[in-house]
N, C-alpha and C positions, 0 to 999 in steps of 0.2 A: 348486428353487424358492428365489428370493432372498427375504432378511428384509423387504424393503421391500413386496414382494408379498403376503407373508403377513399383514401389519398393515393393509394398504389397506382392506378391508372395515371393520375396527374403526375406522380413521381417519374413514371416510365417515360411520359411525354417529355418532361423537362430534362430528363437524361438525354433522350434523342435529339431534342433541340440543342442543348449545350455540345453534344458531340459533332453537330453539323457545323456550329459556328467555332468550334475550338481552333481548327486549321486557320481561319480568318484571324482569330486573336494572335495566334502564333506567328502568322505572317506580319501583322502590324507591329508585334512587337520586335521582331526581326528587323523590320525597316527602321524602327526607331533606334535600334541598337546600331544598325549599319551607319545611319545617319550621324549619330554620335560618335562613332569610330572614326569616321572620315572627316569630321570637323575637328575633333580634338586631336587625334593621333596622326593625321594625316596633313591637317591645316587647310582643308578643302573649304569651299564656300558653297553652302547649299543654296541653289537656286530655285528648284522646284521639287515637291514631293508628290508622289501619285498623280502625275500629270496626266490627263485625258484629253484626246484630241477632240475637237468641236465637231469634226466631221463624222468620226466613227468612234463612240464612247469606249469601244473594245480595245481600242489602241491606248495602251498606257505605259508610262514609264515610271518605274518605281521611284528613282532618284535622278535629278539632273544636278551635276555640281560642277564647280570650276576648280580646276588645278592650275593654278596661274592664269595663262591666256588659254588653256586647253578646256574646251566643254566636254565635259565627261558624263556619258549616258550609263548609269548604274543598274544593273538587274539584281535584285536581292533573292537569295534563295534561303528560307528558313527550313531546317530539318532537325528531327530528333536526333540527337548525338549518337543513337544506335541506328540510324537509318542505313539501309544496305546501298541505296545510291546517294553520293553526295551531292550537294546542291549545285556544285560547278557542273556536273554531267547532266543534270536536269535542264540545263539551258541548251536544248536540242535544236536541230535545223528549223523545226516549224516555230519554235519560239524566238529565234533569232530573225526569222523572217518577219514575225510581229514587232520585234523590237526595232528592227530596220526601218520598217513602215512608219512606227509611231516617231521614230528619230528624224525621219525626213519631214514629217509634218511639223513637229515642233521647230526644227530649224528653219522651216519655209516660214514659220510665224514670227521669226526674229527680224528686228529692225537692223541690227548689226549681225551679220553672219559671223560665225566663228571660223578662224582659219584652219583650226584643227579640231576634230571630233574624235573622242577615244571612247571605246566600249570596255567597262569594267563589270566583273561578277564578285559580289561579296556573299560569301556563304556564311550563315549564322547556324551554329549547331548548338541546340538548347537540350540540357539535360533534365530528366524527371525530377531529380533531386534539386530543389530550388536553392539549395545551399552552394551548389557548383555554379561557377560563372560560365555563361556561354563562351564557346570558341568562335572567334570571328576570322576568317580568312579572306583576305582582298587579292583578287586575281585582276592585274592590270593589263589593259590593251590587249583584250582578249580578240581574236580576229572575228569581225562582224563585217566589216566594210572592205571592199577591194581597195587597193591603194589608189587606184584612179578615181574612185569615187569622191566627188567633191561634196556630196551630200547637200544638194540645195544651193551651192556657191557658183 
């Protein structure tokens, strides 16, 4: 048996494993890029990253930032630049309900409740060619909450 043949099952297993975790790595990279963009380009203050509700660990907020006095809940969507569905449209009704529930729990745990809460989406498009810079699009004040919703206030 040749050495290459001996290692082929292991190499195949590693490739499967890497493929499984590649989206996770891309998502983490996208969140880092989004946080850096909001901090440097917009002047926002990062309050929390990957916040999870103590009551239900499935409730997660990608980023929580401050834009002056406004508390901003940010959903980050990282996509390949060639993706058919842009990240903005991936924030569907179901995802909005999850973010809404998590945002309510987050705000309920704050000592000082914000007067205004806003929902933003940051879309990060990554190219296969590592030489090309990712494209970051920031969508401010995306409808998530009803105007009458005081979000725990």
